[in-house]
Each structure stands twice: as C-alpha cells, then as structure tokens.
TITI-942642 format. One record per atom (N, C-alpha, C): x negated, y negated, z. Coordinates in steps of 0.05 Angstrom, whole numbers, padded with zeros to 5 digits, always signed. Layout:
residues N
XYZ
...
END
This chain:
residues 376
-00017+00024+00000
+00000+00000+00000
-00017-00025+00000
-00037-00025+00017
-00055-00047+00019
-00069-00052-00008
-00077-00030-00021
-00091-00032-00046
-00073-00044-00067
-00047-00037-00066
-00028-00048-00086
-00025-00078-00082
-00025-00088-00057
-00023-00116-00052
-00047-00131-00063
-00070-00119-00060
-00095-00131-00070
-00093-00133-00101
-00083-00112-00114
-00080-00112-00143
-00061-00134-00151
-00039-00136-00137
-00018-00156-00144
-00029-00184-00141
-00044-00189-00119
-00055-00215-00114
-00075-00222-00137
-00090-00203-00145
-00110-00207-00167
-00095-00215-00193
-00073-00201-00198
-00058-00207-00223
-00047-00235-00222
-00037-00244-00198
-00026-00271-00195
-00048-00291-00199
-00071-00286-00186
-00094-00304-00189
-00103-00307-00218
-00104-00284-00232
-00113-00284-00260
-00093-00300-00277
-00067-00295-00271
-00046-00309-00286
-00048-00339-00282
-00054-00348-00258
-00056-00376-00252
-00079-00389-00268
-00102-00375-00269
-00125-00386-00284
-00118-00388-00313
-00105-00366-00324
-00098-00366-00352
-00079-00388-00359
-00058-00391-00342
-00038-00412-00346
-00050-00440-00345
-00069-00444-00325
-00082-00470-00323
-00098-00477-00348
-00113-00457-00358
-00129-00461-00382
-00110-00467-00406
-00088-00452-00407
-00069-00456-00429
-00057-00484-00427
-00051-00493-00402
-00039-00520-00399
-00058-00542-00408
-00083-00538-00402
-00102-00559-00411
-00105-00559-00441
-00107-00535-00453
-00109-00534-00482
-00084-00545-00495
-00061-00541-00480
-00036-00551-00491
-00037-00582-00493
-00052-00595-00475
-00054-00625-00478
-00067-00633-00504
-00087-00617-00513
-00099-00622-00539
-00078-00618-00561
-00064-00596-00559
-00043-00589-00579
-00022-00610-00580
-00012-00619-00556
+00009-00639-00555
-00001-00666-00566
-00026-00672-00561
-00038-00697-00572
-00038-00696-00602
-00046-00673-00613
-00048-00669-00642
-00020-00671-00654
-00001-00656-00643
+00026-00655-00654
+00040-00683-00653
+00034-00697-00631
+00046-00724-00629
+00033-00743-00649
+00006-00741-00650
-00009-00759-00668
-00002-00755-00697
+00006-00730-00705
+00013-00725-00732
+00037-00741-00741
+00052-00752-00722
+00076-00768-00729
+00068-00797-00734
+00042-00804-00729
+00032-00831-00732
+00030-00839-00762
+00046-00858-00770
+00045-00868-00798
+00056-00896-00799
+00040-00916-00793
+00051-00944-00792
+00062-00954-00818
+00052-00943-00841
+00061-00953-00867
+00090-00943-00872
+00096-00919-00862
+00122-00907-00867
+00142-00913-00844
+00132-00910-00820
+00149-00912-00796
+00151-00940-00784
+00133-00957-00792
+00133-00984-00781
+00114-00986-00757
+00108-01011-00750
+00087-01016-00729
+00096-01007-00702
+00119-01016-00693
+00128-01010-00665
+00130-00980-00660
+00144-00965-00677
+00146-00936-00672
+00118-00923-00672
+00101-00933-00689
+00074-00922-00691
+00057-00928-00666
+00061-00952-00655
+00047-00959-00630
+00056-00940-00608
+00081-00934-00606
+00091-00916-00586
+00080-00888-00590
+00080-00879-00615
+00070-00853-00621
+00040-00849-00613
+00024-00869-00620
-00005-00866-00615
-00011-00869-00585
+00006-00885-00571
+00002-00888-00542
+00009-00862-00528
+00030-00849-00538
+00038-00823-00526
+00016-00802-00531
+00005-00802-00555
-00016-00784-00562
-00041-00789-00545
-00045-00814-00539
-00068-00821-00522
-00066-00809-00494
-00042-00809-00483
-00038-00798-00456
-00046-00769-00455
-00038-00754-00476
-00045-00726-00476
-00076-00722-00480
-00087-00737-00498
-00115-00733-00504
-00133-00743-00481
-00123-00763-00466
-00138-00772-00442
-00139-00750-00421
-00117-00735-00418
-00117-00713-00398
-00136-00691-00407
-00137-00686-00433
-00155-00665-00443
-00184-00674-00440
-00189-00700-00443
-00217-00710-00443
-00230-00708-00415
-00214-00708-00394
-00226-00708-00367
-00225-00680-00354
-00214-00661-00368
-00212-00634-00357
-00236-00617-00367
-00250-00604-00348
-00273-00587-00356
-00267-00567-00377
-00243-00557-00379
-00235-00536-00398
-00237-00547-00427
-00232-00573-00431
-00230-00584-00458
-00248-00609-00463
-00261-00617-00442
-00277-00642-00444
-00299-00641-00466
-00309-00617-00471
-00330-00615-00491
-00321-00601-00516
-00295-00599-00519
-00283-00586-00543
-00286-00605-00567
-00297-00595-00588
-00302-00613-00611
-00276-00621-00625
-00257-00603-00625
-00231-00611-00637
-00218-00633-00621
-00220-00630-00594
-00209-00651-00577
-00222-00678-00584
-00249-00678-00587
-00263-00703-00593
-00256-00714-00620
-00251-00697-00640
-00242-00706-00666
-00216-00722-00663
-00197-00711-00649
-00171-00725-00647
-00172-00748-00628
-00189-00746-00608
-00193-00769-00590
-00205-00793-00606
-00224-00787-00623
-00236-00808-00640
-00215-00820-00658
-00199-00803-00671
-00178-00813-00689
-00156-00829-00675
-00148-00819-00652
-00127-00832-00637
-00136-00859-00628
-00160-00861-00617
-00170-00887-00607
-00175-00906-00630
-00184-00896-00652
-00187-00914-00675
-00159-00924-00683
-00139-00907-00683
-00112-00915-00691
-00100-00936-00672
-00108-00935-00647
-00100-00956-00629
-00109-00983-00638
-00134-00984-00648
-00145-01009-00660
-00130-01016-00685
-00126-00997-00702
-00113-01001-00728
-00085-01013-00725
-00069-01001-00708
-00041-01010-00706
-00040-01037-00691
-00058-01042-00672
-00059-01067-00658
-00067-01090-00678
-00085-01083-00696
-00094-01103-00716
-00071-01110-00735
-00055-01090-00742
-00032-01095-00759
-00012-01112-00746
-00011-01110-00719
+00009-01125-00703
-00001-01152-00693
-00026-01159-00701
-00039-01182-00689
-00024-01208-00694
-00009-01210-00715
+00006-01235-00721
+00027-01240-00699
+00039-01219-00688
+00059-01222-00667
+00047-01220-00639
+00028-01202-00636
+00016-01198-00610
-00014-01201-00613
-00026-01223-00604
-00055-01227-00607
-00071-01204-00595
-00093-01198-00608
-00110-01176-00599
-00122-01181-00572
-00122-01160-00556
-00136-01160-00531
-00164-01150-00537
-00183-01168-00539
-00210-01161-00548
-00224-01141-00529
-00218-01144-00503
-00230-01125-00484
-00221-01096-00490
-00195-01094-00495
-00183-01068-00501
-00194-01057-00527
-00196-01075-00547
-00206-01066-00573
-00235-01055-00571
-00251-01069-00555
-00279-01060-00551
-00280-01033-00537
-00262-01030-00517
-00260-01004-00503
-00252-00982-00522
-00231-00987-00538
-00222-00966-00557
-00244-00959-00577
-00258-00979-00586
-00279-00975-00606
-00301-00957-00594
-00309-00964-00570
-00331-00949-00557
-00323-00919-00553
-00298-00915-00545
-00289-00887-00540
-00287-00872-00567
-00276-00885-00587
-00274-00872-00613
-00301-00865-00624
-00320-00884-00623
-00347-00879-00634
-00361-00856-00618
-00357-00856-00592
-00370-00836-00576
-00360-00808-00583
-00334-00806-00588
-00323-00780-00595
-00330-00771-00623
-00331-00791-00642
-00340-00784-00669
-00369-00774-00668
-00385-00787-00651
-00413-00779-00648
-00415-00750-00639
-00398-00743-00619
-00397-00715-00609
-00391-00696-00632
-00371-00702-00648
-00363-00685-00670
-00385-00681-00690
-00399-00703-00697
-00420-00702-00717
-00445-00688-00706
-00448-00687-00680
-00472-00674-00668
-00468-00644-00664
-00444-00635-00669
-00438-00606-00666
-00456-00590-00685
-00473-00573-00675
-00492-00557-00692
-00477-00541-00714
-00453-00532-00707
-00438-00516-00727
-00423-00534-00747
-00421-00560-00742
-00408-00579-00760
-00379-00571-00765
-00366-00560-00745
-00339-00549-00748
-00319-00569-00758
-00320-00593-00747
-00301-00614-00754
-00313-00639-00767
-00338-00636-00774
-00353-00660-00785
-00340-00670-00811
-00332-00652-00828
-00320-00661-00854
-00293-00674-00849
-00279-00666-00828
-00253-00679-00822
-00258-00708-00812
-00279-00711-00796
-00285-00738-00787
-00293-00756-00811
-00310-00745-00829
-00319-00759-00852
-00295-00767-00870
-00277-00749-00873
-00253-00754-00890
-00236-00775-00878
-00232-00774-00851
-00214-00793-00838
-00224-00821-00841
-00249-00826-00834
-00260-00854-00836
-00268-00861-00864
-00278-00841-00879
-00287-00846-00906
-00264-00856-00923
-00241-00844-00920
-00217-00852-00936
-00210-00881-00931
-00210-00889-00905
-00203-00916-00898
-00224-00936-00908
-00249-00929-00905
-00271-00946-00914
-00270-00949-00944
-00267-00928-00958
-00266-00929-00988
-00243-00945-00998
-00220-00942-00984
-00196-00958-00992
-00202-00988-00991
-00215-00996-00969
-00221-01024-00965
-00243-01033-00985
-00262-01015-00991
-00283-01022-01010
-00271-01027-01038
-00253-01009-01046
-00240-01012-01072
-00223-01038-01073
-00210-01044-01051
-00195-01070-01050
-00214-01093-01054
-00237-01091-01042
-00258-01112-01044
-00267-01115-01073
-00271-01093-01087
-00280-01094-01115
-00259-01108-01132
-00234-01100-01128
-00212-01112-01143
-00210-01143-01138
-00212-01150-01113
-00210-01179-01106
-00234-01194-01118
-00258-01182-01116
-00282-01195-01127
-00279-01200-01157
-00270-01179-01171
-00267-01182-01200
-00246-01203-01208
-00227-01208-01189
-00207-01229-01194
-00215-01256-01182
-00241-01257-01174
-00253-01282-01163
-00239-01291-01137
-00227-01272-01123
-00215-01278-01097
-00236-01271-01076
-00256-01288-01073
-00280-01282-01058
-00275-01280-01028
-00257-01295-01017
-00251-01293-00989
-00239-01266-00983
-00221-01257-01000
-00208-01230-00996
-00229-01208-00998
-00246-01211-01019
-00267-01190-01023
-00287-01189-00999
-00293-01213-00990
-00312-01215-00967
-00300-01199-00943
-00275-01205-00936
-00263-01191-00913
-00260-01161-00918
-00253-01153-00942
-00250-01125-00948
-00276-01110-00945
-00298-01121-00955
-00324-01108-00953
-00334-01107-00924
-00328-01128-00909
-00336-01128-00881
-00321-01105-00866
-00296-01102-00871
-00280-01081-00858
-00290-01054-00867
-00296-01051-00893
-00306-01025-00903
-00332-01018-00889
-00350-01037-00885
-00375-01032-00871
-00369-01024-00842
-00351-01040-00829
-00344-01035-00801
-00333-01007-00796
-00316-00998-00815
-00304-00971-00811
-00325-00949-00812
-00345-00952-00830
-00366-00932-00831
-00383-00931-00805
-00383-00954-00791
-00399-00955-00767
-00388-00936-00746
-00363-00927-00748
-00352-00908-00729
-00365-00881-00731
-00377-00876-00755
-00391-00851-00760
-00421-00855-00757
-00429-00879-00747
-00458-00884-00744
-00472-00890-00770
-00457-00897-00790
-00469-00902-00817
-00472-00932-00822
-00493-00938-00838
-00497-00965-00848
-00489-00964-00878
-00467-00976-00885
-00457-00974-00912
-00470-00997-00929
-00493-00990-00942
-00509-01010-00955
-00494-01023-00979
-00478-01008-00993
-00463-01020-01016
-00444-01041-01006
-00431-01035-00984
-00412-01054-00972
-00427-01079-00963
-00451-01075-00951
-00467-01098-00942
-00475-01116-00966
-00484-01103-00987
-00493-01119-01011
-00469-01134-01022
-00446-01121-01024
-00423-01135-01036
-00412-01156-01017
-00415-01152-00992
-00408-01173-00972
-00424-01199-00978
-00450-01195-00982
-00468-01218-00988
-00460-01232-01014
-00455-01216-01035
-00447-01228-01060
-00421-01244-01058
-00402-01232-01043
-00376-01246-01039
-00380-01272-01023
-00397-01270-01003
-00402-01294-00986
-00414-01316-01002
-00434-01310-01019
-00448-01331-01035
-00428-01345-01053
-00411-01330-01066
-00391-01342-01084
-00370-01358-01068
-00361-01347-01046
-00341-01360-01030
-00351-01386-01018
-00376-01386-01008
-00388-01411-00997
-00391-01432-01019
-00400-01423-01042
-00403-01442-01065
-00377-01457-01070
-00355-01442-01071
-00329-01454-01076
-00321-01474-01054
-00327-01465-01029
-00320-01482-01006
-00337-01508-01005
-00362-01505-01013
-00379-01529-01013
-00371-01548-01035
-00362-01538-01058
-00352-01555-01080
-00328-01571-01070
-00312-01558-01053
-00288-01570-01042
-00293-01586-01017
-00318-01587-01008
-00326-01601-00983
-00312-01589-00958
-00305-01564-00959
-00292-01551-00936
-00314-01538-00919
-00330-01555-00906
-00353-01546-00892
-00347-01528-00868
-00327-01536-00852
-00320-01521-00828
-00310-01492-00835
-00294-01491-00856
-00285-01464-00865
-00308-01447-00875
-00327-01460-00888
-00351-01445-00897
-00367-01434-00873
-00370-01451-00853
-00384-01442-00829
-00371-01418-00816
-00345-01418-00814
-00330-01395-00803
-00335-01370-00819
-00335-01373-00845
-00340-01349-00863
-00368-01338-00859
-00387-01356-00858
-00415-01347-00855
-00419-01334-00827
-00407-01345-00807
-00409-01333-00780
-00397-01306-00779
-00375-01301-00795
-00363-01274-00795
-00382-01253-00806
-00400-01262-00824
-00420-01244-00834
-00444-01241-00815
-00452-01263-00803
-00475-01262-00784
-00468-01246-00759
-00443-01245-00752
-00435-01228-00729
-00441-01199-00734
-00438-01191-00759
-00443-01163-00767
-00472-01158-00776
-00482-01178-00791
-00509-01176-00801
-00526-01201-00792
-00534-01201-00767
-00548-01225-00757
-00574-01232-00771
-00586-01213-00785
-00611-01218-00799
-00607-01221-00829
-00583-01226-00838
-00577-01230-00866
-00588-01256-00876
-00610-01256-00892
-00623-01280-00901
-00605-01297-00918
-00589-01284-00935
-00571-01300-00953
-00550-01315-00936
-00540-01303-00915
-00521-01316-00898
-00534-01340-00883
-00559-01336-00874
-00573-01358-00861
-00579-01381-00880
-00586-01374-00905
-00591-01394-00925
-00565-01409-00931
-00542-01394-00932
-00516-01407-00936
-00511-01428-00914
-00517-01420-00890
-00513-01438-00867
-00531-01463-00870
-00555-01459-00879
-00573-01482-00884
-00561-01501-00904
-00551-01490-00926
-00539-01506-00947
-00515-01521-00938
-00499-01508-00921
-00475-01521-00910
-00483-01546-00893
-00502-01541-00875
-00510-01563-00857
-00525-01585-00872
-00539-01577-00893
-00553-01597-00909
-00532-01616-00922
-00511-01604-00933
-00491-01621-00946
-00475-01637-00925
-00473-01627-00901
-00460-01642-00880
-00477-01664-00869
-00503-01663-00875
-00522-01683-00865
-00529-01677-00836
-00526-01652-00828
-00532-01645-00800
-00561-01634-00799
-00579-01653-00792
-00608-01646-00792
-00615-01625-00771
-00604-01628-00747
-00610-01610-00725
-00603-01581-00732
-00578-01576-00741
-00570-01549-00748
-00584-01538-00772
-00590-01555-00791
-00605-01546-00815
-00632-01534-00806
-00646-01547-00788
-00672-01537-00779
-00668-01512-00762
-00647-01511-00747
-00642-01487-00730
-00640-01462-00747
-00624-01464-00769
-00620-01440-00785
-00643-01434-00804
-00658-01455-00812
-00682-01450-00827
-00702-01434-00810
-00705-01443-00785
-00724-01429-00767
-00715-01401-00760
-00689-01397-00758
-00678-01370-00753
-00686-01352-00777
-00682-01362-00800
-00689-01347-00824
-00719-01341-00826
-00735-01361-00820
-00764-01358-00822
-00774-01338-00801
-00760-01337-00778
-00768-01318-00757
-00764-01289-00767
-00745-01285-00785
-00739-01259-00796
-00758-01253-00820
-00762-01273-00836
-00779-01269-00861
-00797-01293-00864
-00820-01292-00851
-00839-01315-00852
-00851-01319-00879
-00849-01299-00897
-00861-01302-00924
-00840-01305-00946
-00817-01316-00938
-00796-01320-00958
-00800-01348-00971
-00809-01347-00996
-00816-01372-01010
-00791-01390-01013
-00768-01377-01017
-00743-01393-01022
-00736-01409-00997
-00741-01398-00973
-00736-01413-00949
-00753-01438-00947
-00779-01435-00953
-00796-01458-00952
-00789-01479-00973
-00780-01469-00996
-00771-01487-01017
-00746-01503-01008
-00727-01489-00996
-00703-01503-00986
-00710-01522-00964
-00728-01513-00946
-00737-01531-00924
-00750-01556-00936
-00767-01552-00956
-00781-01575-00968
-00762-01594-00981
-00743-01584-00996
-00723-01602-01010
-00705-01616-00989
-00699-01602-00967
-00683-01615-00947
-00698-01637-00933
-00724-01634-00929
-00741-01655-00917
-00743-01679-00936
-00743-01673-00963
-00744-01695-00982
-00719-01712-00978
-00696-01699-00976
-00670-01713-00972
-00671-01730-00947
-00685-01719-00927
-00686-01733-00901
-00709-01753-00899
-00723-01757-00922
-00745-01776-00923
-00768-01769-00904
-00771-01744-00898
-00793-01735-00881
-00815-01724-00900
-00830-01742-00911
-00848-01736-00934
-00870-01715-00927
-00883-01719-00904
-00904-01701-00897
-00894-01672-00893
-00871-01670-00879
-00859-01643-00875
-00850-01630-00901
-00840-01647-00919
-00831-01637-00945
-00855-01625-00960
-00876-01640-00961
-00900-01631-00976
-00912-01605-00963
-00911-01604-00937
-00922-01581-00923
-00906-01556-00929
-00879-01559-00929
-00862-01536-00934
-00864-01526-00963
-00864-01545-00982
-00866-01538-01010
-00893-01525-01017
-00914-01535-01004
-00941-01524-01007
-00942-01495-00997
-00927-01490-00975
-00926-01463-00964
-00912-01444-00983
-00891-01454-00996
-00877-01437-01016
-00896-01430-01039
-00912-01449-01048
-00931-01444-01069
-00954-01426-01060
-00961-01428-01035
-00982-01411-01024
-00973-01382-01025
-00947-01377-01019
-00936-01350-01020
-00934-01340-01048
-00926-01358-01066
-00924-01351-01095
-00935-01374-01112
-00961-01372-01120
-00973-01393-01135
-00960-01399-01162
-00943-01380-01172
-00929-01384-01197
-00900-01393-01193
-00893-01402-01170
-00866-01409-01163
-00859-01436-01177
-00846-01433-01200
-00841-01456-01218
-00826-01479-01204
-00804-01472-01191
-00787-01493-01179
-00803-01509-01158
-00819-01494-01142
-00835-01508-01121
-00857-01525-01133
-00870-01515-01154
-00890-01532-01168
-00878-01558-01177
-00856-01556-01190
-00842-01580-01201
-00834-01598-01178
-00822-01587-01157
-00812-01603-01135
-00834-01617-01120
-00856-01602-01115
-00878-01614-01100
-00891-01637-01117
-00896-01632-01143
-00907-01653-01160
-00890-01677-01161
-00864-01673-01165
-00845-01695-01166
-00844-01710-01139
-00846-01695-01117
-00845-01707-01091
-00869-01725-01087
-00893-01715-01093
-00917-01732-01090
-00916-01756-01108
-00906-01753-01132
-00905-01775-01151
-00885-01796-01141
-00862-01788-01133
-00842-01808-01123
-00852-01821-01097
-00865-01806-01080
-00876-01817-01055
-00897-01838-01062
-00914-01831-01081
-00935-01850-01090
-00923-01876-01101
-00902-01872-01118
-00889-01895-01131
-00876-01913-01110
-00863-01901-01090
-00851-01917-01068
-00872-01931-01052
-00894-01918-01047
-00916-01931-01031
-00927-01954-01047
-00931-01951-01073
-00942-01973-01089
-00922-01996-01090
-00897-01990-01093
-00876-02011-01094
-00875-02026-01068
-00877-02012-01046
-00877-02025-01019
-00901-02043-01016
-00924-02035-01027
-00949-02051-01026
-00945-02077-01042
-00933-02074-01065
-00929-02097-01083
-00910-02117-01071
-00892-02108-01053
-00873-02126-01041
-00885-02141-01017
-00909-02134-01009
-00923-02148-00987
-00938-02172-00998
-00945-02190-00980
-00963-02213-00987
-00990-02201-00995
-01001-02210-01017
-01027-02199-01027
-01049-02201-01006
-01046-02221-00988
-01067-02225-00967
-01064-02205-00944
-01041-02191-00944
-01036-02172-00922
-01057-02149-00923
-01072-02144-00902
-01092-02123-00903
-01081-02095-00908
-01055-02092-00905
-01042-02065-00910
-01041-02059-00939
-01043-02079-00956
-01039-02075-00985
-01060-02056-00996
-01085-02061-00990
-01106-02044-01000
-01104-02015-00990
-01096-02013-00964
-01093-01987-00952
-01071-01972-00966
-01049-01986-00972
-01026-01973-00984
-01031-01966-01013
-01047-01983-01027
-01055-01977-01055
-01072-01952-01056
-01090-01950-01036
-01107-01927-01035
-01091-01901-01030
-01072-01904-01012
-01054-01881-01006
-01038-01873-01030
-01028-01893-01045
-01012-01887-01069
-01029-01871-01089
-01054-01880-01093
-01071-01865-01112
-01077-01837-01102
-01080-01833-01076
-01084-01806-01065
-01060-01788-01072
-01036-01800-01069
-01011-01785-01074
-01008-01779-01103
-01015-01798-01121
-01014-01793-01149
-01033-01770-01157
-01056-01770-01145
-01076-01749-01150
-01065-01722-01141
-01052-01722-01117
-01041-01697-01107
-01018-01687-01126
-01004-01705-01138
-00981-01698-01155
-00991-01683-01180
-01015-01690-01189
-01026-01678-01214
-01030-01648-01212
-01038-01639-01188
-01046-01610-01185
-01022-01592-01191
-00999-01594-01177
-00977-01576-01184
-00964-01582-01211
-00964-01608-01219
-00951-01614-01245
-00967-01604-01269
-00993-01604-01267
-01010-01593-01288
-01007-01563-01290
-01004-01550-01267
-00999-01521-01267
-00972-01515-01279
-00952-01532-01272
-00925-01529-01282
-00924-01531-01312
-00938-01551-01323
-00937-01556-01352
-00950-01534-01368
-00969-01520-01355
-00981-01497-01369
-00960-01476-01375
-00941-01472-01357
-00920-01452-01361
-00895-01463-01376
-00893-01490-01376
-00870-01503-01388
-00880-01525-01406
-00894-01518-01428
-00908-01538-01445
-00890-01559-01459
-00864-01554-01460
-00847-01572-01475
-00830-01590-01457
-00837-01592-01432
-00822-01610-01413
-00830-01639-01417
-00815-01654-01432
-00822-01681-01439
-00825-01699-01414
-00807-01696-01395
-00808-01714-01371
-00834-01710-01356
-00843-01685-01354
-00868-01679-01339
-00892-01689-01355
-00892-01685-01381
-00914-01695-01398
-00916-01726-01395
-00893-01739-01394
-00893-01768-01390
-00906-01776-01364
-00898-01762-01342
-00910-01767-01316
-00940-01762-01316
-00948-01740-01328
-00977-01734-01329
-00993-01755-01345
-00981-01764-01367
-00994-01785-01383
-00997-01811-01367
-00976-01820-01354
-00976-01845-01339
-00994-01843-01314
-00992-01820-01300
-01007-01817-01276
-01037-01816-01281
-01045-01800-01301
-01073-01799-01307
-01084-01826-01316
-01068-01841-01331
-01076-01867-01340
-01080-01886-01316
-01061-01886-01298
-01062-01903-01274
-01087-01897-01258
-01095-01872-01257
-01118-01864-01241
-01145-01867-01257
-01143-01879-01280
-01167-01883-01296
-01177-01860-01312
-01160-01839-01313
-01167-01815-01329
-01156-01818-01357
-01167-01837-01372
-01156-01846-01397
-01155-01823-01417
-01176-01808-01420
-01178-01787-01440
-01157-01766-01435
-01154-01758-01409
-01134-01738-01402
-01106-01748-01407
-01102-01774-01400
-01076-01787-01404
-01068-01787-01433
-01087-01793-01451
-01082-01794-01479
-01075-01766-01490
-01087-01746-01479
-01081-01719-01487
-01052-01712-01482
-01042-01719-01459
-01014-01714-01453
-00996-01732-01469
-01004-01756-01475
-00988-01775-01492
-00984-01763-01520
-01006-01752-01531
-01004-01741-01558
-00985-01717-01558
-00986-01700-01538
-00969-01677-01537
-00940-01686-01534
-00935-01708-01519
-00908-01718-01516
-00897-01729-01542
-00914-01744-01556
-00905-01756-01581
-00900-01735-01602
-00916-01714-01602
-00911-01692-01621
-00884-01679-01616
-00877-01675-01591
-00851-01663-01585
-00828-01681-01593
-00832-01707-01589
-00811-01726-01597
-00805-01727-01627
-00825-01720-01643
-00822-01720-01672
-00810-01694-01683
-00808-01674-01665
-00797-01649-01675
-00766-01651-01678
END
C-alpha cells in the first residue's frame, strides 16, 4: 500500500512538471497565434495595436521563464512583436505622439532577440528573421527609388533612411541605402537652398547626421547652408567636424578657403586653398581660386594705397605688399593655364600681372596667346 502511494505521488509530481512546461510553451504558442492576427493595413491601427499588445503579454511571460527564455523561436517572435509595437505606434503618431523612451526600449528588445536568433549555430530561424525585416527594408528602398526618380527628394531621403534603419535590427549596415540617402540629401538641400529655406535644410541634414554622424557629404551640406545664412560660427564648427573625420579632404579645404574669401579673411583663405593644393597639386578649382584670390587681394591693396596721401609712409609698404601678392598669384595661375590653355580671362590676368611686375617678355608671351585666341 505504501509503495502504491509513492508511485501515485510520483505520477502527480511528474504530471505537474509536464503541465508546467506545457503551460510555458503555450505562452509562446499563444503569442504566435495572437500575433498572426496583426495586420494594420487590413485591420486598421487601433485593432492592430490591441493585437500586438496582447501578443506582447504572452511573449513577455515566455521570455522570463527558464523553460522558454533561450528558445530561438520565442526570440524570433519576441523580436517581431516588439518591432511591430514600434511600427504601429509610428503609424499612429499623427494622433498619439510617440513615446521616445518606449520606442527606444522596444527597439533594444527587438534587436537583442534578433541577435539571439541570428547567433543560433543551427540557424533554425535565421532566414525567417531575414525575411521579416528584409521585406520591410526592401519595400522602403523601392519606394525611395521611385521617389528619387520622380525628383521627390525629401520623400526618397526619408524612405532610404528608414530602409537603412530597418536593416539595423539585424545588425546590418545597408550601404546601398546609405549611398542613396546621401544622393537624396544633396539634391534635397540644393532645392531648399535655392528657395532660401535654410531652417528646413538644417532639419533634413540633421536627420542624416543622427544616423550617419561621420557622413562628409552631410557635413559639407551643413557648411553650405550656414555659409549662405552668413553664420560664420557654425560654418567653422561644421568645417572642423568634417576635417576631424577626413583631414586630407581637399574639397573641405577648398570650401573653407572660399568661405574665408567671402568673409574677407584673406590670410585664412590663402592658407586653406594652399592646403587643398598641397593635398592635390592638380586640383584645378583650387589653383584657379587661389590665384584669383591673390590677384584680387593685391588689386585691393594697391587701390587702398592709391587712395592714401602719397606722403603717407604706409603707401610704399602697401605697394610692396601688393607686388608680393601679385607674385604669389602667378604661381597657381600659371599652373592652371598649363591645363586650361584657352582660358582668356586667366591669360589676360597673367599678361597684366607679369607686365606690372616688370616681367615684360613673359607678359608679352601671354598677350600674344590671348590675341591669337581672340582672332579664332
């Protein structure tokens, strides 16, 4: 009799363990079955919010129970459910503003579970994870392509940013989306600058810099915006941010040099343009700009000297400085004309500058070339 009681007790104990395990696995099943009803496009936002919230309750129970906490299928659906919480909240953002703290929490949980799924040595559910996020990312990417081709650059910019963001749930860097984001941004900012919509342009660039803080094109766009606004302080801030990332970017030094010309900071302009040429001795635009800058600076200095009383001791000093600047202008301009032999305006400057400096023979050489071009 005693032995039978022991057997019965053992059966009850075994049944309890089995039922407990079944109950916990049932939470995964219930989460899946509930989540399968989630379809905001068909069912609407409010019903879908309720559905995914209910699915979350089941999956949260499964996530904290030792029986299912490390189950890869559980993590797949946990990742999908928590992503869907973000998705449906974003769709509803017009009526109910996003709770950024919650969105960050949902994102972290979703990414952590996707990571678990992808790290499974057997890759049991990896393709399901790839399909789930890949489909959404590709859909946004294709929307971006269509918008870009229709010159709707703000729409394409946002679509490519979302496409990139969605791939980040799988720990991927979607390079094509990043490249197309930059192309869209450049075109969008150009249109906004033409319309003088500087503040809107700044918002668009910041949306890219939040995702790609080291994006040189975005930083250059910000420089161009602040240049056109006449905001010297912010222009320099973003130039220096860009140079900290790419100290050998000739375009940045060129932009910095031209911005200093606009600001009448002649020495800084010459230094920046010279740096651009140091990086690339064949940099056509910088050669032209530096030569023109020295020439204009020299001409302004000479004009200022002429406006002084001839007895003023500063006159000789300024004349000397003007000649130094004219001499400096010759170096980049002569290199420029080697590559662009038919530039009449540069030939004219070289003719006049050499003549002013007493280099008569060299000046006449450029004059003859200029006259020959005029007769063509």
